[in-house]
C-alpha positions in Angstrom: 103.9 89.6 61.4 103.0 89.5 65.0 101.1 92.4 66.5 103.0 94.7 68.9 102.3 94.1 72.5 102.1 97.1 74.8 103.8 96.9 78.1 101.6 97.4 81.2 101.7 101.0 82.6 103.5 99.7 85.7 106.4 98.5 83.7 106.9 102.0 82.2 106.7 103.5 85.7 109.2 101.0 87.1 111.6 101.8 84.3 111.3 105.6 84.8 111.9 105.3 88.6 114.9 103.1 87.9 116.3 105.8 85.6 115.8 108.5 88.2 117.5 106.3 90.8 120.4 105.5 88.4 120.9 109.3 87.7 121.0 110.0 91.4 123.5 107.2 92.0 125.7 108.4 89.2 125.7 112.0 90.6 126.5 110.7 94.1 129.4 108.6 92.8 130.9 111.5 90.8 130.6 113.8 93.9 132.4 111.1 96.0 135.1 110.8 93.4 135.7 114.5 93.5 135.7 114.7 97.2 138.2 111.8 97.4 140.6 113.6 95.0 140.2 111.0 92.2 140.7 111.7 88.6 137.4 113.4 87.6 136.8 116.9 86.3 134.5 119.4 88.2 132.5 120.1 85.2 131.7 116.4 84.8 130.6 116.3 88.4 128.3 119.4 87.7 126.8 118.0 84.5 126.1 114.7 86.3 124.4 116.5 89.2 122.3 118.7 86.8 121.2 115.6 84.9 120.1 114.0 88.1 118.3 117.2 89.1 116.4 117.5 85.8 115.5 113.8 85.8 114.0 114.1 89.4 112.1 117.4 88.4 110.6 115.5 85.4 109.6 112.6 87.6 107.9 114.9 90.1 106.0 116.8 87.3 104.8 113.5 85.9 103.7 112.5 89.4 101.9 115.8 89.9 100.0 115.4 86.6 99.0 111.8 87.5 97.7 113.0 90.9 95.7 115.8 89.2 94.2 113.4 86.6 93.2 111.1 89.5 91.6 113.9 91.4 89.8 115.1 88.3 88.4 111.6 87.7 87.3 111.3 91.3 85.3 114.6 90.9 83.4 113.3 87.9 79.8 112.5 88.2 78.7 109.0 87.3 
């Protein structure tokens, strides 16, 4: 049995940013379809937009916590 290898933090960060970007692009695409009169329901557009918004808010909160942690480490006495 091989030991589990953990991915570097950068890999997790990159994947999270890609997910945020993907949600934003899906929201934009759905909005464009609605504006062009294509076959898409308004509630689907609203759900997609809300998912993108929540994903972005979560990413911003993670960023804020990371910055706070960095600032706290910089204030520590060695």
